[in-house]
C-alpha positions as CSV (number, residue, x, y, z in Angstrom):
1,M,-4.6,-9.8,21.0
2,V,-3.8,-10.7,18.0
3,T,-1.5,-8.6,15.8
4,L,-1.4,-9.0,11.9
5,Q,2.1,-9.0,10.9
6,V,3.3,-8.8,7.0
7,P,7.0,-9.1,6.6
8,A,8.2,-6.4,4.4
9,R,10.0,-8.6,2.0
10,T,7.3,-10.6,0.5
11,G,5.6,-7.3,0.0
12,P,2.0,-5.6,0.5
13,A,-1.0,-7.4,1.5
14,P,-3.4,-8.1,-1.2
15,W,-5.7,-5.2,-0.1
16,P,-3.6,-2.2,-0.2
17,P,-4.8,-1.2,-3.5
18,R,-8.1,-1.7,-3.0
19,L,-7.6,1.1,0.9
20,L,-5.5,3.7,-2.3
21,R,-8.1,3.4,-4.5
22,D,-11.1,3.7,-2.4
23,T,-10.4,5.5,0.4
24,D,-8.5,8.5,1.8
25,I,-6.3,7.1,4.6
26,D,-2.5,8.3,4.0
27,V,0.1,5.9,3.0
28,Q,1.7,6.2,6.1
29,G,-1.7,4.8,8.1
30,I,-2.5,2.0,4.9
31,A,1.6,0.9,6.0
32,L,0.4,0.8,9.7
33,M,-2.7,-0.9,8.8
34,V,-1.4,-3.8,7.1
35,G,2.0,-4.2,9.5
36,F,5.2,-1.9,7.8
37,N,6.7,-0.5,10.3
38,N,7.0,3.2,8.4
39,A,5.6,4.3,4.6
40,D,9.4,4.4,2.9
41,N,9.5,0.2,3.4
42,F,5.5,-0.1,2.2
43,A,6.2,2.0,-0.4
44,T,9.7,0.0,-1.6
45,A,7.3,-3.3,-1.3
46,F,4.6,-1.9,-2.9
47,R,6.7,-0.6,-6.0
48,E,8.5,-4.2,-6.3
49,R,5.1,-6.0,-6.4
50,V,2.5,-3.7,-8.7
51,G,5.2,-1.3,-10.8
52,V,4.6,1.9,-9.2
53,P,4.6,4.1,-6.1
54,P,1.6,3.7,-3.8
55,S,1.3,7.5,-4.3
56,A,1.2,6.9,-8.0
57,Y,-1.2,4.2,-8.2
58,R,-3.9,6.4,-6.2
59,K,-3.2,9.2,-8.7
60,A,-4.0,6.8,-11.4
61,S,-6.6,5.5,-9.9
62,L,-8.1,9.0,-9.2
63,D,-7.4,9.6,-12.8
64,G,-9.2,6.5,-13.8
65,N,-6.6,4.5,-15.2
66,S,-5.9,2.0,-13.1
67,D,-6.4,-1.9,-12.9
């Protein structure tokens, strides 16, 4: 069995923005999918890399304001 592991200090894998935009998977679910232990660590890494928390990114994408 292969396990995906993404170190928390390097930030999220490239696809979380797409998952936030294009699915209704909750932030905790996305965090676990991309290798984080919990949503808080994922949110911190996402915010450091993208500039906003995942929840704000999702809201902006729903409002039509994301890249």
